[in-house]
C-alpha distance (Angstrom), angle and dihedral (degrees) to the residues before:
residue distance angle dihedral
M1 . . .
T2 3.75 . .
I3 3.74 139.0 .
A4 3.75 116.7 -127.2
R5 3.82 112.2 -139.6
T6 3.71 120.6 -176.5
N7 3.76 125.3 -177.7
E8 3.74 111.6 -117.9
W9 3.81 134.3 150.9
A10 3.77 107.7 -89.2
G11 3.77 140.9 142.4
A12 3.74 145.5 174.8
G13 3.77 89.2 -78.4
F14 3.78 96.0 41.5
W15 3.75 138.5 40.1
L16 3.82 124.7 -169.1
T17 3.70 116.6 -143.8
P18 3.81 122.0 -157.0
Q19 3.75 94.8 -135.6
Q20 3.85 94.8 52.3
N21 3.84 96.7 33.1
S22 3.85 84.0 -154.5
L23 3.85 136.0 100.8
K24 3.68 119.7 -96.8
C25 3.72 129.8 -173.1
V26 3.84 122.4 -109.9
S27 3.74 130.0 169.2
L28 3.80 117.7 -101.5
F29 3.66 88.2 -140.8
G30 3.82 127.4 23.0
D31 3.79 127.2 -160.4
M32 3.82 120.8 -31.5
A33 3.73 97.9 -162.2
D34 3.83 112.6 -9.7
I35 3.75 128.2 41.0
N36 3.83 118.7 -114.9
N37 3.80 90.4 18.3
A38 3.73 106.8 116.8
A39 3.82 104.1 -135.2
Y40 3.78 93.9 170.7
P41 3.81 133.2 38.9
L42 3.78 124.0 -114.9
I43 3.69 114.8 -99.2
T44 3.84 107.6 -147.2
E45 3.63 104.3 -164.5
V46 3.85 133.4 103.6
Y47 3.66 105.6 -139.2
L48 3.79 113.0 158.8
K49 3.83 143.8 21.1
S50 3.67 105.2 -101.5
E51 3.80 137.1 162.3
V52 3.80 135.3 -90.1
I53 3.75 105.5 -140.3
H54 3.85 124.4 -153.3
V55 3.82 115.7 -164.0
L56 3.77 127.8 174.9
L57 3.84 115.2 -130.5
N58 3.83 91.8 -122.9
Q59 3.84 88.6 58.8
F60 3.83 88.0 60.4
E61 3.84 90.3 47.1
S62 3.77 90.0 54.5
K63 3.83 89.4 61.7
L64 3.76 93.4 60.1
T65 3.74 115.9 58.3
T66 3.76 98.2 -162.4
A67 3.80 98.0 36.7
R68 3.89 118.4 116.4
L69 3.77 122.1 -147.1
V70 3.80 119.3 -148.6
G71 3.81 115.5 -172.4
D72 3.79 134.4 12.9
S73 3.75 111.3 -8.6
N74 3.85 95.1 -163.8
I75 3.76 94.5 65.6
E76 3.76 109.9 130.7
C77 3.83 121.6 -129.0
H78 3.82 124.4 -159.4
N79 3.74 103.6 179.4
L80 3.77 142.7 7.7
Q81 3.77 123.6 -123.3
T82 3.77 140.4 177.2
D83 3.79 97.8 179.8
S84 3.83 114.4 72.5
R85 3.81 90.2 -152.6
Q86 3.84 90.2 64.6
V87 3.83 95.9 49.2
Q88 3.69 118.9 123.2
P89 3.83 130.1 177.7
G90 3.74 111.1 -66.9
D91 3.81 96.9 24.6
L92 3.74 125.3 134.1
F93 3.85 108.1 -131.6
I94 3.80 114.4 -149.8
C95 3.88 111.6 -156.0
L96 3.74 108.5 -142.1
P97 3.88 124.8 -171.7
G98 3.75 108.2 -133.7
H99 3.83 138.0 -171.1
T100 3.78 95.9 -92.5
V101 3.84 106.4 6.3
D102 3.76 136.2 34.7
G103 3.84 123.6 -129.9
H104 3.79 89.0 -144.5
D105 3.76 88.2 69.7
Y106 3.73 89.5 61.0
A107 3.77 97.7 46.1
A108 3.80 93.3 98.8
K109 3.80 91.4 57.2
A110 3.80 89.6 48.7
V111 3.84 88.5 53.5
E112 3.77 90.6 47.1
A113 3.80 88.3 54.0
G114 3.75 92.5 54.3
A115 3.83 105.6 -88.6
S116 3.83 105.6 168.6
A117 3.81 93.3 -156.7
L118 3.87 144.7 -4.4
V119 3.73 138.6 -130.3
V120 3.85 107.4 -147.4
E121 3.76 141.9 165.6
R122 3.81 90.3 -142.1
Q123 3.76 130.3 27.4
L124 3.86 113.2 -99.9
D125 3.73 128.2 -152.7
L126 3.94 93.6 -113.3
P127 3.79 128.3 123.8
V128 3.84 98.1 -117.1
P129 3.80 133.9 86.7
Q130 3.76 113.5 -89.0
L131 3.76 131.4 -157.2
I132 3.82 105.7 -148.4
V133 3.80 114.3 -152.8
K134 3.81 137.5 172.5
D135 3.80 94.9 -124.2
S136 3.68 118.4 16.6
R137 3.85 92.9 -166.3
F138 3.75 89.3 59.8
A139 3.81 91.4 44.3
M140 3.75 87.8 53.4
A141 3.76 92.3 56.6
V142 3.79 92.6 48.8
L143 3.73 95.7 43.8
S144 3.83 95.2 43.2
D145 3.84 89.5 51.9
F146 3.90 91.8 49.5
F147 3.82 94.9 41.5
F148 3.85 93.0 52.9
D149 3.77 94.0 42.4
S150 3.80 99.7 -110.3
P151 3.77 95.9 -68.9
S152 3.75 96.9 -177.6
R153 3.72 91.0 65.5
K154 3.78 91.3 62.6
M155 3.75 95.2 58.3
K156 3.73 139.4 47.7
M157 3.81 102.1 -99.3
I158 3.86 113.8 -156.6
G159 3.89 115.0 -179.3
V160 3.83 126.5 -171.0
T161 3.73 122.3 -159.3
G162 3.87 133.8 174.7
T163 3.76 139.9 102.6
N164 3.83 96.4 -87.9
G165 3.77 135.8 15.9
K166 3.76 98.7 34.5
T167 3.93 95.4 121.3
T168 3.72 94.2 45.4
T169 3.76 94.6 46.3
T170 3.76 94.1 49.5
Y171 3.83 90.4 47.7
L172 3.89 89.0 53.5
I173 3.76 94.3 47.4
E174 3.80 92.6 48.3
K175 3.80 89.7 49.1
I176 3.90 92.4 52.5
M177 3.77 95.1 44.7
S178 3.82 91.6 46.8
D179 3.74 93.0 49.7
Y180 3.70 89.0 49.4
G181 3.82 90.4 59.9
Q182 3.77 101.7 -94.5
K183 3.79 119.2 134.5
T184 3.75 99.4 -128.0
G185 3.85 139.4 -161.3
L186 3.76 126.2 -162.6
I187 3.80 130.0 -161.1
G188 3.85 120.9 -177.5
T189 3.77 152.4 111.0
I190 3.75 96.6 -52.0
Q191 3.85 106.3 34.7
M192 3.78 148.7 -25.7
R193 3.83 112.6 -122.7
Y194 3.78 136.0 172.5
D195 3.74 137.3 134.7
G196 3.89 92.2 33.0
R197 3.82 92.1 -59.1
T198 3.86 132.1 109.7
Y199 3.69 129.1 -156.4
P200 3.75 128.0 -175.5
M201 3.84 122.0 -115.5
S202 3.77 134.2 -151.7
G203 3.79 106.3 -157.8
T204 3.73 133.1 8.3
T205 3.87 107.8 -92.5
P206 3.74 126.7 21.1
E207 3.79 127.0 -128.5
A208 3.87 116.3 -86.8
L209 3.82 93.2 -100.6
D210 3.64 95.5 48.0
L211 3.85 93.1 43.0
Q212 3.79 93.3 52.6
R213 3.81 91.6 45.8
S214 3.80 89.6 52.3
L215 3.85 92.5 45.4
H216 3.79 89.1 50.3
D217 3.81 91.5 52.6
M218 3.83 89.6 47.4
V219 3.89 89.3 53.5
Q220 3.90 89.2 48.4
A221 3.77 87.7 52.4
G222 3.85 91.6 52.7
T223 3.85 99.6 -106.6
D224 3.76 113.0 172.1
C225 3.78 98.8 -174.2
C226 3.86 133.3 26.3
V227 3.77 120.9 -164.9
M228 3.70 116.3 -168.0
E229 3.81 144.5 171.7
V230 3.76 116.0 -118.0
S231 3.77 118.7 -159.0
S232 3.72 130.8 -156.1
H233 3.79 89.3 -121.6
A234 3.87 89.5 53.1
L235 3.80 90.9 50.5
E236 3.82 92.2 46.6
Q237 3.76 94.8 49.0
G238 3.72 97.1 42.7
R239 3.75 99.0 -113.7
V240 3.76 94.5 140.4
K241 3.78 95.6 44.6
G242 3.77 109.1 124.7
T243 3.78 92.6 29.4
D244 3.84 112.1 119.1
F245 3.80 105.3 -143.5
R246 3.88 118.5 -166.5
T247 3.78 94.9 -170.3
A248 3.79 131.2 25.5
V249 3.76 117.1 -165.0
F250 3.83 125.6 -159.5
T251 3.80 118.0 -159.6
N252 3.85 106.2 175.1
L253 3.79 142.9 -51.5
T254 3.79 122.4 -127.7
Q255 3.73 136.7 144.9
D256 3.79 116.1 -57.7
H257 3.89 137.2 116.1
L258 3.74 95.1 29.4
D259 3.82 87.5 140.5
Y260 3.82 82.3 70.6
H261 3.84 106.8 27.8
H262 3.85 95.1 35.9
S263 3.77 95.0 -151.3
M264 3.83 138.7 32.4
E265 3.80 88.3 -115.0
E266 3.83 91.1 56.7
Y267 3.80 90.6 47.5
R268 3.80 92.3 48.9
G269 3.75 88.3 47.4
A270 3.84 93.0 54.6
K271 3.79 89.0 50.7
G272 3.72 91.5 49.6
L273 3.72 91.4 59.3
F274 3.84 86.3 72.9
F275 3.78 92.7 61.3
A276 3.77 96.9 38.8
R277 3.75 90.3 54.2
L278 3.77 94.0 58.9
G279 3.76 85.4 92.7
N280 3.86 139.7 -112.1
T281 3.74 102.4 -101.7
Y282 3.77 139.2 83.3
A283 3.77 127.2 -132.6
D284 3.83 125.0 -145.2
E285 3.84 91.2 -148.1
A286 3.76 113.4 78.1
S287 3.73 92.1 -140.8
R288 3.82 91.2 62.8
R289 3.75 99.4 47.5
K290 3.80 120.0 115.6
Y291 3.82 126.5 -132.1
A292 3.85 138.2 -165.6
V293 3.71 112.3 -156.2
I294 3.81 107.7 -160.3
N295 3.71 134.6 -173.3
A296 3.85 99.7 -129.4
D297 3.84 93.8 -165.4
D298 3.83 90.9 64.1
P299 3.85 115.3 95.4
A300 3.90 87.9 -132.0
A301 3.74 93.2 57.7
A302 3.74 94.7 97.4
Y303 3.81 93.6 52.6
F304 3.81 93.1 52.1
I305 3.77 92.6 47.2
S306 3.80 90.6 48.9
V307 3.83 92.8 54.6
T308 3.81 101.4 49.1
A309 3.80 127.5 76.6
A310 3.84 88.9 -163.5
E311 3.81 124.3 105.4
V312 3.81 107.2 -86.1
I313 3.84 121.8 -136.6
T314 3.82 110.9 -173.2
Y315 3.84 128.8 -159.5
G316 3.71 134.5 -172.0
M317 3.70 144.9 97.1
G318 3.90 98.4 -73.2
E319 3.70 123.0 102.5
K320 3.85 96.8 -110.2
A321 3.70 97.6 53.3
D322 3.90 117.7 116.3
V323 3.88 89.3 -136.6
R324 3.77 111.1 33.3
A325 3.73 130.4 -177.7
S326 3.86 126.6 -154.7
E327 3.81 143.5 157.9
I328 3.76 90.8 46.3
S329 3.79 118.6 -171.4
I330 3.77 125.2 -176.3
T331 3.82 126.1 -168.4
A332 3.87 131.9 159.5
Q333 3.80 88.4 -95.8
G334 3.83 99.1 53.3
T335 3.78 147.8 -56.4
S336 3.84 128.8 -89.3
F337 3.82 128.8 -166.6
H338 3.76 142.5 159.6
V339 3.74 119.5 -115.7
D340 3.84 130.2 -156.8
T341 3.84 114.6 -166.3
F342 3.79 138.8 168.3
A343 3.86 85.1 -102.8
G344 3.78 100.0 49.0
S345 3.78 142.0 -68.6
T346 3.79 135.2 -85.1
D347 3.84 147.2 157.6
I348 3.83 116.6 -110.4
R349 3.79 129.5 -166.9
L350 3.83 114.0 -159.5
R351 3.72 122.1 -159.6
M352 3.85 86.6 -147.6
V353 3.87 121.3 83.9
G354 3.76 129.9 -129.7
K355 3.73 143.7 55.7
F356 3.73 88.1 -104.3
N357 3.74 89.0 62.6
V358 3.88 89.3 56.0
Y359 3.81 86.5 60.1
N360 3.79 92.0 47.4
A361 3.80 89.8 49.7
M362 3.87 91.0 48.3
A363 3.80 90.8 51.9
A364 3.85 88.2 52.9
I365 3.75 92.6 46.1
S366 3.84 91.8 53.0
A367 3.84 94.2 47.6
A368 3.85 91.4 47.0
L369 3.88 92.8 47.2
V370 3.82 93.4 56.2
E371 3.82 86.1 52.6
G372 3.79 88.5 56.6
V373 3.73 98.4 -109.9
P374 3.87 108.4 152.6
L375 3.72 116.1 -114.9
E376 3.73 95.1 -122.2
E377 3.85 90.0 53.7
I378 3.86 87.6 50.7
K379 3.76 91.2 50.9
R380 3.86 92.7 50.8
S381 3.74 88.9 52.2
L382 3.78 98.8 47.4
E383 3.80 91.2 47.7
T384 3.88 92.6 59.4
V385 3.82 97.3 50.3
P386 3.75 106.9 108.6
G387 3.91 95.1 -165.7
V388 3.72 141.0 -83.5
D389 3.82 126.0 -81.8
G390 3.73 111.6 -90.2
R391 3.75 93.7 5.1
V392 3.74 110.9 115.4
E393 3.88 85.4 -37.6
A394 3.80 117.6 175.1
V395 3.79 120.1 -134.8
D396 3.71 104.1 -150.2
E397 3.77 123.9 -174.0
G398 3.79 95.3 149.5
Q399 3.85 93.9 -87.8
P400 3.78 119.8 152.9
Y401 3.82 92.4 -122.5
A402 3.83 129.2 58.7
V403 3.86 123.4 -109.3
I404 3.88 114.1 -165.4
V405 3.79 126.3 -173.1
D406 3.81 117.1 -158.3
Y407 3.78 137.2 173.1
A408 3.84 93.8 -135.1
H409 3.74 104.9 142.9
T410 3.83 102.0 152.1
P411 3.71 130.2 67.4
D412 3.84 94.0 -107.8
G413 3.79 92.1 46.8
L414 3.70 93.7 49.1
E415 3.74 93.5 47.9
N416 3.89 91.8 46.7
V417 3.85 92.3 54.4
L418 3.79 94.8 41.8
R419 3.76 92.1 50.0
T420 3.74 88.8 50.1
V421 3.80 92.5 51.4
K422 3.76 91.8 48.3
E423 3.76 90.2 57.8
F424 3.79 95.1 62.4
A425 3.86 103.5 21.0
A426 3.92 109.9 115.3
G427 3.77 91.9 -172.3
R428 3.74 137.6 23.1
V429 3.93 126.7 -32.3
I430 3.74 113.5 -131.9
C431 3.82 116.0 -170.6
V432 3.69 127.6 -160.0
F433 3.87 114.4 -174.2
G434 3.78 147.7 135.3
C435 3.76 142.7 179.8
G436 3.77 130.8 -107.9
G437 3.82 119.1 -106.6
D438 3.83 121.3 -123.9
R439 3.71 87.9 29.3
D440 3.83 139.4 99.7
R441 3.93 106.2 -41.8
T442 3.67 95.3 -172.1
K443 3.70 93.8 74.3
R444 3.82 94.5 55.1
P445 3.87 100.1 82.4
L446 3.86 88.2 39.8
M447 3.76 90.5 57.0
G448 3.84 90.5 47.2
K449 3.75 90.2 54.8
I450 3.80 92.2 48.3
A451 3.82 93.4 49.0
A452 3.79 91.4 50.5
K453 3.72 94.3 46.5
Y454 3.77 95.4 54.7
S455 3.79 101.4 30.2
D456 3.81 133.7 71.3
F457 3.81 90.2 -146.2
V458 3.72 132.3 11.0
L459 3.96 128.8 -155.8
V460 3.76 105.2 -163.0
T461 3.89 108.1 -157.4
S462 3.79 145.1 150.3
D463 3.68 124.1 -62.2
N464 3.88 111.0 176.7
P465 3.89 100.7 -33.9
R466 3.85 91.0 -178.3
T467 3.83 106.6 177.6
E468 3.72 98.0 -16.0
N469 3.78 125.0 98.5
P470 3.83 103.3 -99.3
D471 3.80 92.6 -147.3
L472 3.78 90.9 58.7
I473 3.79 93.4 49.9
L474 3.79 88.4 54.4
K475 3.81 89.3 48.5
D476 3.89 89.0 53.2
I477 3.83 88.8 53.5
E478 3.81 93.2 46.0
Q479 3.82 91.0 54.5
G480 3.76 87.7 70.6
L481 3.87 89.6 52.4
I482 3.75 90.7 48.9
E483 3.91 93.7 48.3
D484 3.91 86.4 53.9
A485 3.78 92.9 47.9
V486 3.79 93.1 -122.3
P487 3.83 108.0 179.1
A488 3.87 112.2 -109.3
E489 3.78 90.6 -125.6
Q490 3.87 89.0 64.7
Y491 3.76 96.8 64.1
T492 3.77 144.9 24.0
L493 3.74 137.5 -163.4
I494 3.87 117.2 -129.8
V495 3.80 116.5 170.8
D496 3.80 95.9 -165.1
R497 3.87 104.7 77.6
R498 3.83 94.1 -158.3
L499 3.81 90.4 54.5
A500 3.81 90.7 47.2
I501 3.80 91.6 53.3
H502 3.79 91.0 47.3
E503 3.72 91.8 49.3
A504 3.79 93.3 49.8
I505 3.83 92.6 51.0
E506 3.77 91.6 46.0
M507 3.77 92.4 55.1
A508 3.84 92.4 47.8
S509 3.78 121.2 113.6
P510 3.72 134.1 -168.6
D511 3.93 111.3 -59.2
D512 3.77 92.3 12.5
V513 3.83 118.7 131.0
V514 3.86 119.3 -142.7
L515 3.80 112.6 -160.0
I516 3.77 115.3 -163.5
A517 3.78 105.2 -167.9
G518 3.81 141.0 -176.2
K519 3.79 107.6 43.0
G520 3.75 104.8 48.4
H521 3.80 109.1 163.8
E522 3.81 94.8 8.5
T523 3.82 115.9 122.3
Y524 3.84 98.6 -165.7
Q525 3.80 143.0 51.1
I526 3.80 124.4 -142.7
I527 3.71 115.6 -144.1
G528 3.78 114.3 172.7
T529 3.84 101.5 -29.7
T530 3.76 94.5 -39.6
K531 3.84 121.0 105.2
T532 3.78 113.1 -155.3
D533 3.88 130.4 -179.6
F534 3.69 110.5 -89.1
D535 3.82 128.2 153.4
D536 3.76 119.5 177.1
R537 3.73 90.7 -153.5
I538 3.89 93.4 54.0
I539 3.82 92.1 45.9
A540 3.82 90.0 49.9
K541 3.80 91.2 52.0
E542 3.80 88.9 50.9
A543 3.82 91.9 50.8
I544 3.80 93.1 47.4
R545 3.79 93.0 49.6
G546 3.77 90.4 47.3
K547 3.68 93.9 52.0
S548 3.80 92.0 47.1
N549 3.74 89.5 56.5
């Protein structure tokens, strides 16, 4: 059996079918959790010369030992879809059960739109061939990898997981590899970018089908190395199954997502899947060896080391770390440190502030060293990085006080950024933050306590309340302040985030630092089920200018 691949113009936003000989629009990303819920916007731009792929249904069947095919096995499939609204004639529609809706309920619409066959977990009364599988999400991972010709095996795949620091670490690794002459791709919380183009993201790690499609297009564009964030949800839901990672990086493990994982042990176990799935064999060729890069200073380090068969590279500030930082100095302008590695030693001056960014830099150094990048080249790259959007990002309108926007939305993340701010703040620290709705409630009082501990004044406000009552979210946070007997004059509750930001900046005096935490790079706010434009940085600028006038 062979797969016919013909070069045609195509892209993440368009797909060219042989029957139509015309471009048609498909979503770059389908659904993250629920079928027919557009989690990602359409990208309507043709940007590379890709391939149209023709696969017979029996070829898909051959990839799943226990699958049962009902109907014509010689049906030809030209694309895979999980969203019935994106189906075009000749597509194979995969029915995924979601958290709130079931893709099987949309199979009829997919057939009406021209789906040539279905992947189902139960046979449906529909007049098209059906591949019946035990787990359609697993089948999607297998079939996507096969359909797109195992693209992850054709690049160096470096994945980063952890509660905090994933985005910054991936940006640093990508910068180093790019400067070293590698053509890079990046997938993460803020964006996906490769081949000189950038696309917005909603969520951290795409579904398996969307991921393999994107990796395939990266390969077509000549990408050598892909660096991506890997979330615990993605690992738990199998989104990265079929992706052949060379290096897995662990940043840290602190409380988050307990609304989904229920306990820290479950959360740690989900992260552990990443390292366990690096494989159980060893390659003679250096380019095919697997590595686990582990933060040795994190209490969970021993667990992750125990579950992987890959060679372990540790980083941290302890004597036994393979990559060790010392002599750390933090100022408002940046952070400097000395680093000792198995490939030499050097001094590095980052333009980013905070001890946590030293850890992010060490993770990037470790990942780059195993790729053979000389330490001096790594140093040069790191020292040119100005920062990452929404990560300790300064809002500067010439005001005599500092305003910083940061994505910190976990207890550990908020504590890290506040401790950093305290180190260089000459005046008061004024903190604006909230907690997301429909998410882990147990972290809310903890974050209230942390904000009060490191701030002179706290403005508790809304983050993305979603379908929860925002007043009740603020009350959950306030409970931590009450438990710690924080005086009422040291904090206030303001549901309207815009008003809270304006109030914080209005009360700022010269040398004060206003920290606006929680949303960082996000350009929206979700209230109920409505997403509206909202950018902390833009609101802060408005407030600064208004105060100046």
